[in-house]
N, CA, C and O atoms as a GROMACS GRO file, in nm:
protein
  616
    1MET      N    1   0.085  -0.114  -0.022
    1MET     CA    2   0.026  -0.001   0.001
    1MET      C    3   0.073   0.138  -0.006
    1MET      O    4   0.023   0.232  -0.067
    2LYS      N    5   0.172   0.135   0.064
    2LYS     CA    6   0.288   0.236   0.078
    2LYS      C    7   0.336   0.263  -0.050
    2LYS      O    8   0.314   0.374  -0.100
    3LYS      N    9   0.397   0.180  -0.108
    3LYS     CA   10   0.408   0.156  -0.243
    3LYS      C   11   0.363   0.235  -0.335
    3LYS      O   12   0.418   0.313  -0.413
    4LYS      N   13   0.226   0.198  -0.309
    4LYS     CA   14   0.130   0.257  -0.442
    4LYS      C   15   0.107   0.377  -0.394
    4LYS      O   16   0.065   0.451  -0.483
    5VAL      N   17   0.118   0.433  -0.279
    5VAL     CA   18   0.134   0.577  -0.274
    5VAL      C   19   0.231   0.649  -0.304
    5VAL      O   20   0.213   0.768  -0.329
    6TYR      N   21   0.344   0.598  -0.306
    6TYR     CA   22   0.490   0.680  -0.313
    6TYR      C   23   0.475   0.671  -0.484
    6TYR      O   24   0.522   0.769  -0.543
    7GLN      N   25   0.426   0.586  -0.553
    7GLN     CA   26   0.386   0.601  -0.663
    7GLN      C   27   0.309   0.677  -0.758
    7GLN      O   28   0.338   0.720  -0.869
    8LEU      N   29   0.186   0.686  -0.678
    8LEU     CA   30   0.077   0.790  -0.700
    8LEU      C   31   0.123   0.946  -0.712
    8LEU      O   32   0.092   1.024  -0.801
    9VAL      N   33   0.209   0.971  -0.591
    9VAL     CA   34   0.265   1.088  -0.529
    9VAL      C   35   0.355   1.139  -0.642
    9VAL      O   36   0.364   1.253  -0.690
   10SER      N   37   0.437   0.994  -0.681
   10SER     CA   38   0.546   1.043  -0.769
   10SER      C   39   0.515   1.087  -0.890
   10SER      O   40   0.587   1.167  -0.951
   11ILE      N   41   0.372   1.026  -0.952
   11ILE     CA   42   0.323   1.058  -1.064
   11ILE      C   43   0.272   1.198  -1.089
   11ILE      O   44   0.286   1.280  -1.180
   12PHE      N   45   0.196   1.195  -0.955
   12PHE     CA   46   0.139   1.324  -0.943
   12PHE      C   47   0.285   1.470  -1.000
   12PHE      O   48   0.306   1.551  -1.090
   13ALA      N   49   0.338   1.428  -0.888
   13ALA     CA   50   0.420   1.538  -0.903
   13ALA      C   51   0.536   1.542  -1.044
   13ALA      O   52   0.621   1.631  -1.050
   14LEU      N   53   0.529   1.473  -1.113
   14LEU     CA   54   0.573   1.485  -1.275
   14LEU      C   55   0.464   1.524  -1.319
   14LEU      O   56   0.498   1.609  -1.401
   15VAL      N   57   0.357   1.518  -1.320
   15VAL     CA   58   0.237   1.540  -1.379
   15VAL      C   59   0.230   1.734  -1.374
   15VAL      O   60   0.214   1.819  -1.462
   16LEU      N   61   0.250   1.741  -1.235
   16LEU     CA   62   0.286   1.902  -1.199
   16LEU      C   63   0.429   1.955  -1.263
   16LEU      O   64   0.448   2.071  -1.301
   17PHE      N   65   0.496   1.881  -1.267
   17PHE     CA   66   0.609   1.965  -1.335
   17PHE      C   67   0.614   1.971  -1.488
   17PHE      O   68   0.672   2.062  -1.547
   18VAL      N   69   0.541   1.858  -1.556
   18VAL     CA   70   0.558   1.850  -1.687
   18VAL      C   71   0.438   1.975  -1.745
   18VAL      O   72   0.456   2.053  -1.839
   19ALA      N   73   0.315   1.963  -1.657
   19ALA     CA   74   0.213   2.078  -1.700
   19ALA      C   75   0.285   2.235  -1.673
   19ALA      O   76   0.270   2.326  -1.755
   20SER      N   77   0.363   2.250  -1.549
   20SER     CA   78   0.427   2.360  -1.560
   20SER      C   79   0.568   2.420  -1.682
   20SER      O   80   0.616   2.531  -1.707
   21CYS      N   81   0.584   2.336  -1.713
   21CYS     CA   82   0.701   2.303  -1.821
   21CYS      C   83   0.601   2.406  -1.932
   21CYS      O   84   0.625   2.520  -1.973
   22GLY      N   85   0.507   2.332  -1.953
   22GLY     CA   86   0.431   2.393  -2.071
   22GLY      C   87   0.341   2.510  -2.061
   22GLY      O   88   0.284   2.541  -2.166
   23ALA      N   89   0.321   2.569  -1.973
   23ALA     CA   90   0.223   2.664  -1.902
   23ALA      C   91   0.297   2.786  -1.940
   23ALA      O   92   0.226   2.876  -1.986
   24SER      N   93   0.448   2.815  -1.931
   24SER     CA   94   0.495   2.941  -1.978
   24SER      C   95   0.509   2.936  -2.164
   24SER      O   96   0.596   2.883  -2.233
   25LYS      N   97   0.392   3.009  -2.203
   25LYS     CA   98   0.383   3.019  -2.322
   25LYS      C   99   0.369   3.179  -2.346
   25LYS      O  100   0.370   3.261  -2.255
   26THR      N  101   0.356   3.210  -2.489
   26THR     CA  102   0.364   3.397  -2.512
   26THR      C  103   0.275   3.417  -2.426
   26THR      O  104   0.333   3.488  -2.344
   27SER      N  105   0.152   3.400  -2.385
   27SER     CA  106   0.068   3.449  -2.292
   27SER      C  107   0.184   3.544  -2.178
   27SER      O  108   0.148   3.646  -2.120
   28ASP      N  109   0.331   3.479  -2.164
   28ASP     CA  110   0.374   3.550  -2.030
   28ASP      C  111   0.461   3.646  -2.090
   28ASP      O  112   0.562   3.684  -2.031
   29LEU      N  113   0.421   3.702  -2.236
   29LEU     CA  114   0.495   3.811  -2.282
   29LEU      C  115   0.468   3.952  -2.218
   29LEU      O  116   0.360   3.967  -2.160
   30ASP      N  117   0.564   4.062  -2.225
   30ASP     CA  118   0.530   4.194  -2.168
   30ASP      C  119   0.504   4.251  -2.300
   30ASP      O  120   0.595   4.306  -2.363
   31ILE      N  121   0.356   4.237  -2.356
   31ILE     CA  122   0.326   4.295  -2.469
   31ILE      C  123   0.284   4.499  -2.430
   31ILE      O  124   0.182   4.528  -2.366
   32SER      N  125   0.350   4.574  -2.464
   32SER     CA  126   0.309   4.722  -2.452
   32SER      C  127   0.179   4.745  -2.539
   32SER      O  128   0.154   4.698  -2.650
   33ALA      N  129   0.091   4.839  -2.450
   33ALA     CA  130  -0.008   4.895  -2.542
   33ALA      C  131   0.057   4.953  -2.652
   33ALA      O  132  -0.029   4.946  -2.740
   34ARG      N  133   0.153   5.004  -2.699
   34ARG     CA  134   0.223   5.051  -2.838
   34ARG      C  135   0.235   4.930  -2.865
   34ARG      O  136   0.117   4.914  -2.896
   35GLU      N  137   0.280   4.831  -2.880
   35GLU     CA  138   0.278   4.712  -2.944
   35GLU      C  139   0.182   4.629  -2.976
   35GLU      O  140   0.193   4.542  -3.062
   36LYS      N  141   0.042   4.660  -2.883
   36LYS     CA  142  -0.069   4.626  -2.895
   36LYS      C  143  -0.141   4.680  -3.032
   36LYS      O  144  -0.210   4.616  -3.111
   37GLN      N  145  -0.111   4.791  -3.035
   37GLN     CA  146  -0.169   4.884  -3.133
   37GLN      C  147  -0.170   4.844  -3.250
   37GLN      O  148  -0.272   4.804  -3.306
   38TYR      N  149  -0.033   4.852  -3.312
   38TYR     CA  150   0.008   4.743  -3.433
   38TYR      C  151  -0.050   4.620  -3.446
   38TYR      O  152  -0.082   4.586  -3.560
   39PHE      N  153  -0.077   4.532  -3.334
   39PHE     CA  154  -0.169   4.387  -3.380
   39PHE      C  155  -0.294   4.424  -3.422
   39PHE      O  156  -0.345   4.365  -3.518
   40ASP      N  157  -0.366   4.534  -3.352
   40ASP     CA  158  -0.478   4.527  -3.388
   40ASP      C  159  -0.512   4.616  -3.513
   40ASP      O  160  -0.628   4.646  -3.538
   41LEU      N  161  -0.421   4.652  -3.579
   41LEU     CA  162  -0.438   4.716  -3.722
   41LEU      C  163  -0.466   4.606  -3.816
   41LEU      O  164  -0.411   4.498  -3.838
   42LYS      N  165  -0.601   4.687  -3.880
   42LYS     CA  166  -0.681   4.577  -3.976
   42LYS      C  167  -0.649   4.606  -4.140
   42LYS      O  168  -0.713   4.544  -4.225
   43GLU      N  169  -0.546   4.702  -4.178
   43GLU     CA  170  -0.536   4.729  -4.306
   43GLU      C  171  -0.404   4.665  -4.338
   43GLU      O  172  -0.322   4.654  -4.246
   44GLU      N  173  -0.368   4.612  -4.483
   44GLU     CA  174  -0.273   4.548  -4.496
   44GLU      C  175  -0.160   4.626  -4.522
   44GLU      O  176  -0.187   4.731  -4.581
   45ASP      N  177  -0.036   4.607  -4.494
   45ASP     CA  178   0.114   4.667  -4.520
   45ASP      C  179   0.186   4.553  -4.584
   45ASP      O  180   0.195   4.435  -4.552
   46ALA      N  181   0.235   4.621  -4.681
   46ALA     CA  182   0.345   4.504  -4.724
   46ALA      C  183   0.484   4.511  -4.691
   46ALA      O  184   0.531   4.622  -4.670
   47VAL      N  185   0.570   4.394  -4.682
   47VAL     CA  186   0.722   4.432  -4.652
   47VAL      C  187   0.784   4.347  -4.768
   47VAL      O  188   0.794   4.226  -4.746
   48ALA      N  189   0.828   4.397  -4.893
   48ALA     CA  190   0.888   4.317  -4.985
   48ALA      C  191   1.039   4.388  -4.998
   48ALA      O  192   1.066   4.508  -5.009
   49VAL      N  193   1.123   4.276  -4.992
   49VAL     CA  194   1.249   4.291  -5.031
   49VAL      C  195   1.329   4.198  -5.116
   49VAL      O  196   1.316   4.078  -5.090
   50GLU      N  197   1.394   4.225  -5.194
   50GLU     CA  198   1.463   4.199  -5.324
   50GLU      C  199   1.597   4.169  -5.323
   50GLU      O  200   1.674   4.258  -5.358
   51VAL      N  201   1.641   4.062  -5.292
   51VAL     CA  202   1.785   4.076  -5.312
   51VAL      C  203   1.815   3.981  -5.434
   51VAL      O  204   1.743   3.887  -5.468
   52SER      N  205   1.946   4.026  -5.503
   52SER     CA  206   1.970   4.015  -5.621
   52SER      C  207   2.129   4.011  -5.664
   52SER      O  208   2.191   4.107  -5.616
   53ASN      N  209   2.206   3.926  -5.740
   53ASN     CA  210   2.327   3.949  -5.761
   53ASN      C  211   2.354   3.868  -5.922
   53ASN      O  212   2.262   3.795  -5.959
   54ASP      N  213   2.436   3.877  -5.982
   54ASP     CA  214   2.465   3.838  -6.073
   54ASP      C  215   2.365   3.699  -6.123
   54ASP      O  216   2.293   3.698  -6.223
   55SER      N  217   2.382   3.578  -6.021
   55SER     CA  218   2.332   3.466  -6.066
   55SER      C  219   2.210   3.431  -5.985
   55SER      O  220   2.158   3.324  -6.015
   56VAL      N  221   2.162   3.491  -5.899
   56VAL     CA  222   2.038   3.472  -5.813
   56VAL      C  223   1.969   3.585  -5.758
   56VAL      O  224   2.014   3.692  -5.717
   57GLU      N  225   1.840   3.538  -5.767
   57GLU     CA  226   1.760   3.657  -5.681
   57GLU      C  227   1.654   3.590  -5.572
   57GLU      O  228   1.590   3.486  -5.583
   58TYR      N  229   1.658   3.679  -5.471
   58TYR     CA  230   1.575   3.593  -5.366
   58TYR      C  231   1.483   3.702  -5.302
   58TYR      O  232   1.529   3.797  -5.238
   59GLU      N  233   1.369   3.683  -5.320
   59GLU     CA  234   1.250   3.795  -5.247
   59GLU      C  235   1.190   3.725  -5.169
   59GLU      O  236   1.152   3.609  -5.183
   60ILE      N  237   1.173   3.836  -5.032
   60ILE     CA  238   1.090   3.792  -4.913
   60ILE      C  239   0.930   3.888  -4.918
   60ILE      O  240   0.947   4.002  -4.877
   61ILE      N  241   0.833   3.868  -4.947
   61ILE     CA  242   0.715   3.940  -4.938
   61ILE      C  243   0.634   3.901  -4.811
   61ILE      O  244   0.589   3.786  -4.799
   62ILE      N  245   0.614   4.006  -4.710
   62ILE     CA  246   0.531   3.981  -4.616
   62ILE      C  247   0.381   4.075  -4.590
   62ILE      O  248   0.385   4.195  -4.561
   63LEU      N  249   0.276   4.011  -4.603
   63LEU     CA  250   0.162   4.055  -4.618
   63LEU      C  251   0.087   4.025  -4.472
   63LEU      O  252   0.037   3.917  -4.440
   64GLU      N  253   0.091   4.150  -4.388
   64GLU     CA  254   0.030   4.110  -4.269
   64GLU      C  255   0.010   4.250  -4.185
   64GLU      O  256   0.105   4.324  -4.158
   65PRO      N  257  -0.161   4.284  -4.136
   65PRO     CA  258  -0.144   4.386  -4.108
   65PRO      C  259  -0.062   4.443  -3.999
   65PRO      O  260  -0.025   4.363  -3.913
   66GLY      N  261  -0.027   4.569  -3.987
   66GLY     CA  262   0.048   4.631  -3.876
   66GLY      C  263   0.208   4.566  -3.876
   66GLY      O  264   0.302   4.589  -3.798
   67PHE      N  265   0.201   4.498  -3.966
   67PHE     CA  266   0.409   4.410  -3.945
   67PHE      C  267   0.459   4.526  -4.001
   67PHE      O  268   0.553   4.555  -3.926
   68PHE      N  269   0.452   4.618  -4.099
   68PHE     CA  270   0.538   4.702  -4.154
   68PHE      C  271   0.565   4.810  -4.020
   68PHE      O  272   0.666   4.796  -3.951
   69ASN      N  273   0.495   4.885  -4.000
   69ASN     CA  274   0.477   4.989  -3.876
   69ASN      C  275   0.524   4.899  -3.743
   69ASN      O  276   0.587   4.962  -3.658
   70TRP      N  277   0.504   4.788  -3.723
   70TRP     CA  278   0.592   4.707  -3.611
   70TRP      C  279   0.733   4.727  -3.627
   70TRP      O  280   0.812   4.757  -3.537
   71LEU      N  281   0.764   4.705  -3.773
   71LEU     CA  282   0.889   4.696  -3.785
   71LEU      C  283   0.961   4.809  -3.760
   71LEU      O  284   1.062   4.807  -3.690
   72GLN      N  285   0.919   4.904  -3.810
   72GLN     CA  286   0.983   5.011  -3.804
   72GLN      C  287   0.992   5.089  -3.671
   72GLN      O  288   1.084   5.168  -3.651
   73SER      N  289   0.901   5.068  -3.586
   73SER     CA  290   0.904   5.092  -3.451
   73SER      C  291   0.937   5.046  -3.345
   73SER      O  292   1.014   5.101  -3.266
   74ILE      N  293   0.860   4.895  -3.324
   74ILE     CA  294   0.909   4.827  -3.223
   74ILE      C  295   1.024   4.758  -3.198
   74ILE      O  296   1.090   4.750  -3.094
   75ALA      N  297   1.047   4.683  -3.359
   75ALA     CA  298   1.160   4.581  -3.370
   75ALA      C  299   1.328   4.623  -3.333
   75ALA      O  300   1.373   4.737  -3.332
   76ARG      N  301   1.382   4.532  -3.312
   76ARG     CA  302   1.519   4.620  -3.313
   76ARG      C  303   1.594   4.613  -3.421
   76ARG      O  304   1.624   4.508  -3.479
   77PRO      N  305   1.636   4.751  -3.461
   77PRO     CA  306   1.695   4.797  -3.589
   77PRO      C  307   1.797   4.686  -3.639
   77PRO      O  308   1.852   4.588  -3.588
   78GLU      N  309   1.797   4.751  -3.769
   78GLU     CA  310   1.913   4.604  -3.877
   78GLU      C  311   2.032   4.665  -3.805
   78GLU      O  312   2.052   4.776  -3.757
   79GLY      N  313   2.125   4.528  -3.815
   79GLY     CA  314   2.261   4.560  -3.736
   79GLY      C  315   2.283   4.498  -3.605
   79GLY      O  316   2.386   4.450  -3.557
   80TYR      N  317   2.126   4.511  -3.543
   80TYR     CA  318   2.133   4.457  -3.396
   80TYR      C  319   2.176   4.331  -3.380
   80TYR      O  320   2.260   4.301  -3.296
   81TYR      N  321   2.119   4.248  -3.461
   81TYR     CA  322   2.160   4.067  -3.483
   81TYR      C  323   2.262   4.059  -3.585
   81TYR      O  324   2.281   4.150  -3.665
   82SER      N  325   2.328   3.953  -3.584
   82SER     CA  326   2.467   3.913  -3.676
   82SER      C  327   2.380   3.826  -3.788
   82SER      O  328   2.273   3.783  -3.744
   83GLN      N  329   2.403   3.803  -3.889
   83GLN     CA  330   2.334   3.730  -3.981
   83GLN      C  331   2.338   3.584  -3.952
   83GLN      O  332   2.260   3.504  -4.002
   84SER      N  333   2.429   3.556  -3.874
   84SER     CA  334   2.457   3.379  -3.822
   84SER      C  335   2.327   3.348  -3.744
   84SER      O  336   2.254   3.251  -3.764
   85PHE      N  337   2.308   3.468  -3.633
   85PHE     CA  338   2.206   3.447  -3.546
   85PHE      C  339   2.056   3.452  -3.604
   85PHE      O  340   1.959   3.399  -3.549
   86LEU      N  341   2.054   3.526  -3.729
   86LEU     CA  342   1.952   3.533  -3.797
   86LEU      C  343   1.887   3.399  -3.856
   86LEU      O  344   1.779   3.341  -3.851
   87GLU      N  345   2.030   3.382  -3.920
   87GLU     CA  346   2.020   3.218  -3.998
   87GLU      C  347   1.966   3.106  -3.940
   87GLU      O  348   1.892   3.024  -3.993
   88SER      N  349   2.018   3.109  -3.799
   88SER     CA  350   2.010   3.018  -3.748
   88SER      C  351   1.846   2.996  -3.676
   88SER      O  352   1.781   2.891  -3.681
   89ARG      N  353   1.810   3.113  -3.617
   89ARG     CA  354   1.691   3.117  -3.573
   89ARG      C  355   1.591   3.071  -3.677
   89ARG      O  356   1.512   2.978  -3.658
   90ASN      N  357   1.601   3.140  -3.788
   90ASN     CA  358   1.485   3.130  -3.909
   90ASN      C  359   1.502   2.989  -3.933
   90ASN      O  360   1.395   2.930  -3.944
   91ASN      N  361   1.600   2.920  -3.943
   91ASN     CA  362   1.621   2.761  -3.990
   91ASN      C  363   1.533   2.704  -3.912
   91ASN      O  364   1.453   2.638  -3.978
   92ILE      N  365   1.506   2.700  -3.749
   92ILE     CA  366   1.446   2.648  -3.647
   92ILE      C  367   1.282   2.698  -3.690
   92ILE      O  368   1.192   2.615  -3.699
   93MET      N  369   1.261   2.836  -3.712
   93MET     CA  370   1.121   2.865  -3.679
   93MET      C  371   1.081   2.816  -3.812
   93MET      O  372   0.969   2.765  -3.805
   94VAL      N  373   1.130   2.812  -3.925
   94VAL     CA  374   1.094   2.773  -4.094
   94VAL      C  375   1.043   2.637  -4.069
   94VAL      O  376   0.936   2.598  -4.116
   95ILE      N  377   1.127   2.557  -3.987
   95ILE     CA  378   1.068   2.417  -3.987
   95ILE      C  379   0.954   2.390  -3.896
   95ILE      O  380   0.870   2.300  -3.909
   96ASN      N  381   0.961   2.464  -3.818
   96ASN     CA  382   0.828   2.426  -3.751
   96ASN      C  383   0.711   2.470  -3.772
   96ASN      O  384   0.604   2.419  -3.735
   97TRP      N  385   0.736   2.608  -3.859
   97TRP     CA  386   0.628   2.694  -3.909
   97TRP      C  387   0.580   2.549  -4.021
   97TRP      O  388   0.479   2.482  -3.999
   98ASN      N  389   0.667   2.526  -4.127
   98ASN     CA  390   0.638   2.446  -4.245
   98ASN      C  391   0.560   2.299  -4.167
   98ASN      O  392   0.462   2.242  -4.214
   99GLN      N  393   0.614   2.267  -4.070
   99GLN     CA  394   0.534   2.126  -4.020
   99GLN      C  395   0.409   2.137  -3.960
   99GLN      O  396   0.329   2.044  -3.950
  100ARG      N  397   0.388   2.278  -3.909
  100ARG     CA  398   0.245   2.339  -3.873
  100ARG      C  399   0.170   2.327  -4.018
  100ARG      O  400   0.078   2.246  -4.027
  101VAL      N  401   0.191   2.372  -4.082
  101VAL     CA  402   0.094   2.425  -4.220
  101VAL      C  403   0.045   2.255  -4.262
  101VAL      O  404  -0.070   2.216  -4.285
  102LEU      N  405   0.161   2.183  -4.264
  102LEU     CA  406   0.110   2.005  -4.274
  102LEU      C  407   0.052   1.943  -4.226
  102LEU      O  408   0.023   1.829  -4.263
  103GLN      N  409   0.001   2.018  -4.092
  103GLN     CA  410  -0.100   1.952  -3.982
  103GLN      C  411  -0.205   2.037  -3.971
  103GLN      O  412  -0.230   2.073  -3.856
  104PRO      N  413  -0.275   2.082  -4.061
  104PRO     CA  414  -0.391   2.162  -4.062
  104PRO      C  415  -0.519   2.113  -3.930
  104PRO      O  416  -0.609   2.186  -3.886
  105ASN      N  417  -0.492   1.988  -3.895
  105ASN     CA  418  -0.620   1.926  -3.809
  105ASN      C  419  -0.543   1.954  -3.668
  105ASN      O  420  -0.616   1.942  -3.570
  106LEU      N  421  -0.390   1.992  -3.639
  106LEU     CA  422  -0.359   2.063  -3.515
  106LEU      C  423  -0.315   2.173  -3.522
  106LEU      O  424  -0.263   2.207  -3.415
  107PHE      N  425  -0.310   2.277  -3.628
  107PHE     CA  426  -0.264   2.370  -3.624
  107PHE      C  427  -0.373   2.495  -3.697
  107PHE      O  428  -0.438   2.445  -3.789
  108ASN      N  429  -0.401   2.632  -3.677
  108ASN     CA  430  -0.501   2.641  -3.715
  108ASN      C  431  -0.458   2.698  -3.872
  108ASN      O  432  -0.368   2.782  -3.878
  109PRO      N  433  -0.512   2.657  -3.979
  109PRO     CA  434  -0.461   2.646  -4.122
  109PRO      C  435  -0.519   2.806  -4.154
  109PRO      O  436  -0.475   2.855  -4.257
  110ASN      N  437  -0.612   2.886  -4.076
  110ASN     CA  438  -0.559   3.046  -4.083
  110ASN      C  439  -0.443   3.108  -4.065
  110ASN      O  440  -0.419   3.209  -4.132
  111LEU      N  441  -0.348   3.060  -3.970
  111LEU     CA  442  -0.253   3.137  -3.924
  111LEU      C  443  -0.135   3.085  -4.029
  111LEU      O  444  -0.050   3.157  -4.082
  112TYR      N  445  -0.154   2.915  -4.050
  112TYR     CA  446  -0.042   2.874  -4.134
  112TYR      C  447  -0.054   2.823  -4.260
  112TYR      O  448  -0.036   2.705  -4.288
  113GLU      N  449  -0.086   2.918  -4.345
  113GLU     CA  450  -0.123   2.889  -4.502
  113GLU      C  451  -0.051   2.824  -4.604
  113GLU      O  452  -0.096   2.734  -4.675
  114LEU      N  453   0.095   2.888  -4.612
  114LEU     CA  454   0.164   2.832  -4.705
  114LEU      C  455   0.286   2.824  -4.649
  114LEU      O  456   0.323   2.898  -4.558
  115GLN      N  457   0.386   2.696  -4.724
  115GLN     CA  458   0.469   2.662  -4.664
  115GLN      C  459   0.604   2.773  -4.696
  115GLN      O  460   0.584   2.864  -4.777
  116ILE      N  461   0.745   2.760  -4.627
  116ILE     CA  462   0.818   2.856  -4.655
  116ILE      C  463   0.923   2.814  -4.698
  116ILE      O  464   0.992   2.736  -4.632
  117ASN      N  465   0.956   2.855  -4.813
  117ASN     CA  466   1.100   2.778  -4.896
  117ASN      C  467   1.217   2.836  -4.853
  117ASN      O  468   1.261   2.939  -4.904
  118TYR      N  469   1.262   2.786  -4.777
  118TYR     CA  470   1.431   2.858  -4.694
  118TYR      C  471   1.490   2.738  -4.698
  118TYR      O  472   1.433   2.632  -4.673
  119ASP      N  473   1.659   2.758  -4.742
  119ASP     CA  474   1.729   2.667  -4.774
  119ASP      C  475   1.837   2.703  -4.688
  119ASP      O  476   1.906   2.796  -4.730
  120PRO      N  477   1.869   2.654  -4.579
  120PRO     CA  478   1.975   2.700  -4.483
  120PRO      C  479   2.116   2.712  -4.565
  120PRO      O  480   2.207   2.783  -4.522
  121SER      N  481   2.125   2.651  -4.665
  121SER     CA  482   2.254   2.609  -4.730
  121SER      C  483   2.308   2.773  -4.797
  121SER      O  484   2.419   2.826  -4.806
  122ILE      N  485   2.167   2.818  -4.834
  122ILE     CA  486   2.192   2.960  -4.932
  122ILE      C  487   2.178   3.115  -4.858
  122ILE      O  488   2.098   3.154  -4.772
  123ASP      N  489   2.260   3.167  -4.910
  123ASP     CA  490   2.288   3.263  -4.812
  123ASP      C  491   2.208   3.406  -4.908
  123ASP      O  492   2.249   3.480  -4.997
  124TYR      N  493   2.099   3.393  -4.848
  124TYR     CA  494   2.000   3.512  -4.871
  124TYR      C  495   2.012   3.652  -4.807
  124TYR      O  496   1.925   3.739  -4.805
  125GLY      N  497   2.140   3.657  -4.754
  125GLY     CA  498   2.172   3.795  -4.688
  125GLY      C  499   2.106   3.863  -4.598
  125GLY      O  500   1.990   3.834  -4.569
  126TYR      N  501   2.164   3.952  -4.547
  126TYR     CA  502   2.112   4.023  -4.406
  126TYR      C  503   1.947   4.039  -4.435
  126TYR      O  504   1.867   3.968  -4.374
  127GLU      N  505   1.907   4.129  -4.525
  127GLU     CA  506   1.817   4.182  -4.518
  127GLU      C  507   1.675   4.086  -4.543
  127GLU      O  508   1.563   4.121  -4.506
  128VAL      N  509   1.700   3.985  -4.600
  128VAL     CA  510   1.614   3.892  -4.621
  128VAL      C  511   1.604   3.857  -4.454
  128VAL      O  512   1.523   3.911  -4.378
  129ASN      N  513   1.694   3.767  -4.419
  129ASN     CA  514   1.695   3.718  -4.294
  129ASN      C  515   1.638   3.784  -4.169
  129ASN      O  516   1.570   3.726  -4.085
  130TYR      N  517   1.670   3.893  -4.166
  130TYR     CA  518   1.626   4.011  -4.116
  130TYR      C  519   1.463   4.051  -4.058
  130TYR      O  520   1.412   4.053  -3.946
  131LYS      N  521   1.414   4.082  -4.197
  131LYS     CA  522   1.244   4.066  -4.242
  131LYS      C  523   1.241   3.923  -4.162
  131LYS      O  524   1.226   3.919  -4.040
  132LEU      N  525   1.258   3.800  -4.247
  132LEU     CA  526   1.200   3.692  -4.201
  132LEU      C  527   1.221   3.670  -4.042
  132LEU      O  528   1.117   3.653  -3.978
  133TYR      N  529   1.321   3.668  -3.983
  133TYR     CA  530   1.321   3.676  -3.850
  133TYR      C  531   1.223   3.746  -3.766
  133TYR      O  532   1.172   3.688  -3.670
  134ASN      N  533   1.189   3.893  -3.800
  134ASN     CA  534   1.112   4.000  -3.735
  134ASN      C  535   0.988   3.947  -3.765
  134ASN      O  536   0.920   3.925  -3.664
  135TYR      N  537   0.928   3.916  -3.886
  135TYR     CA  538   0.834   3.856  -3.912
  135TYR      C  539   0.771   3.716  -3.823
  135TYR      O  540   0.651   3.699  -3.804
  136PHE      N  541   0.874   3.626  -3.775
  136PHE     CA  542   0.836   3.532  -3.701
  136PHE      C  543   0.810   3.594  -3.544
  136PHE      O  544   0.734   3.541  -3.462
  137ILE      N  545   0.881   3.707  -3.521
  137ILE     CA  546   0.896   3.723  -3.373
  137ILE      C  547   0.744   3.829  -3.380
  137ILE      O  548   0.679   3.812  -3.276
  138TYR      N  549   0.696   3.901  -3.448
  138TYR     CA  550   0.561   3.972  -3.446
  138TYR      C  551   0.505   3.865  -3.476
  138TYR      O  552   0.422   3.873  -3.386
  139PHE      N  553   0.477   3.760  -3.532
  139PHE     CA  554   0.389   3.656  -3.576
  139PHE      C  555   0.354   3.596  -3.408
  139PHE      O  556   0.251   3.591  -3.341
  140GLN      N  557   0.483   3.560  -3.389
  140GLN     CA  558   0.442   3.443  -3.229
  140GLN      C  559   0.376   3.563  -3.152
  140GLN      O  560   0.256   3.551  -3.125
  141ARG      N  561   0.452   3.693  -3.110
  141ARG     CA  562   0.406   3.793  -3.051
  141ARG      C  563   0.205   3.808  -3.038
  141ARG      O  564   0.122   3.772  -2.954
  142LYS      N  565   0.201   3.876  -3.160
  142LYS     CA  566   0.046   3.876  -3.162
  142LYS      C  567  -0.018   3.739  -3.175
  142LYS      O  568  -0.134   3.746  -3.135
  143TYR      N  569   0.009   3.639  -3.209
  143TYR     CA  570  -0.120   3.512  -3.184
  143TYR      C  571  -0.075   3.406  -3.116
  143TYR      O  572  -0.110   3.289  -3.133
  144GLY      N  573   0.025   3.458  -3.014
  144GLY     CA  574   0.034   3.380  -2.921
  144GLY      C  575   0.117   3.194  -2.947
  144GLY      O  576   0.090   3.085  -2.896
  145GLN      N  577   0.201   3.228  -3.029
  145GLN     CA  578   0.242   3.111  -3.102
  145GLN      C  579   0.370   3.130  -3.030
  145GLN      O  580   0.413   3.229  -2.970
  146ARG      N  581   0.439   2.963  -3.056
  146ARG     CA  582   0.574   2.966  -3.038
  146ARG      C  583   0.628   2.868  -3.144
  146ARG      O  584   0.596   2.751  -3.167
  147LEU      N  585   0.707   2.939  -3.196
  147LEU     CA  586   0.780   2.862  -3.324
  147LEU      C  587   0.940   2.793  -3.268
  147LEU      O  588   1.014   2.738  -3.349
  148GLY      N  589   0.965   2.802  -3.164
  148GLY     CA  590   1.094   2.723  -3.105
  148GLY      C  591   1.079   2.712  -2.990
  148GLY      O  592   0.968   2.710  -2.938
  149PRO      N  593   1.194   2.703  -2.924
  149PRO     CA  594   1.224   2.618  -2.782
  149PRO      C  595   1.245   2.797  -2.696
  149PRO      O  596   1.250   2.810  -2.574
  150PHE      N  597   1.254   2.905  -2.791
  150PHE     CA  598   1.291   3.016  -2.734
  150PHE      C  599   1.147   3.132  -2.714
  150PHE      O  600   1.041   3.129  -2.778
  151ILE      N  601   1.176   3.207  -2.630
  151ILE     CA  602   1.070   3.308  -2.597
  151ILE      C  603   1.074   3.440  -2.702
  151ILE      O  604   1.176   3.507  -2.709
  152PRO      N  605   0.968   3.469  -2.773
  152PRO     CA  606   1.006   3.568  -2.869
  152PRO      C  607   0.978   3.708  -2.803
  152PRO      O  608   0.872   3.761  -2.768
  153ARG      N  609   1.116   3.752  -2.798
  153ARG     CA  610   1.135   3.906  -2.760
  153ARG      C  611   1.163   3.990  -2.820
  153ARG      O  612   1.186   3.984  -2.941
  154ILE      N  613   1.170   4.093  -2.746
  154ILE     CA  614   1.202   4.226  -2.848
  154ILE      C  615   1.358   4.261  -2.799
  154ILE      O  616   1.420   4.354  -2.850
   0.00000   0.00000   0.00000
């Protein structure tokens, strides 16, 4: 009997531990009223970046209400992050994003509509990586999502 009680207490403690680990979602973020204003915008603003050289051309187009204004006023400025940092984070978040696109029964298909074609072996340049990374931060903060093991902070 004592052994069964000990097992139940152990299982209960394990369940509490697992539940507390999963409880820290993006709802724990400190989102300012100013940032929330951009989240509440309804008109679409587009961010388009085209990077080209002699042999290749890369383009990122982001259509998300409020994103451009958020990028200009809330996000860290260009040059704040290194390109290698942006590439490593983008790679993780693109993988998670694309997995969610392929699972519309588990994840909101209105949020995860299209796959992102991002190859970590290609140098897209700083500007494309900067815009993509900041879009992921914006998206996670606005919609309360997590696309990786790190909290989306500004």
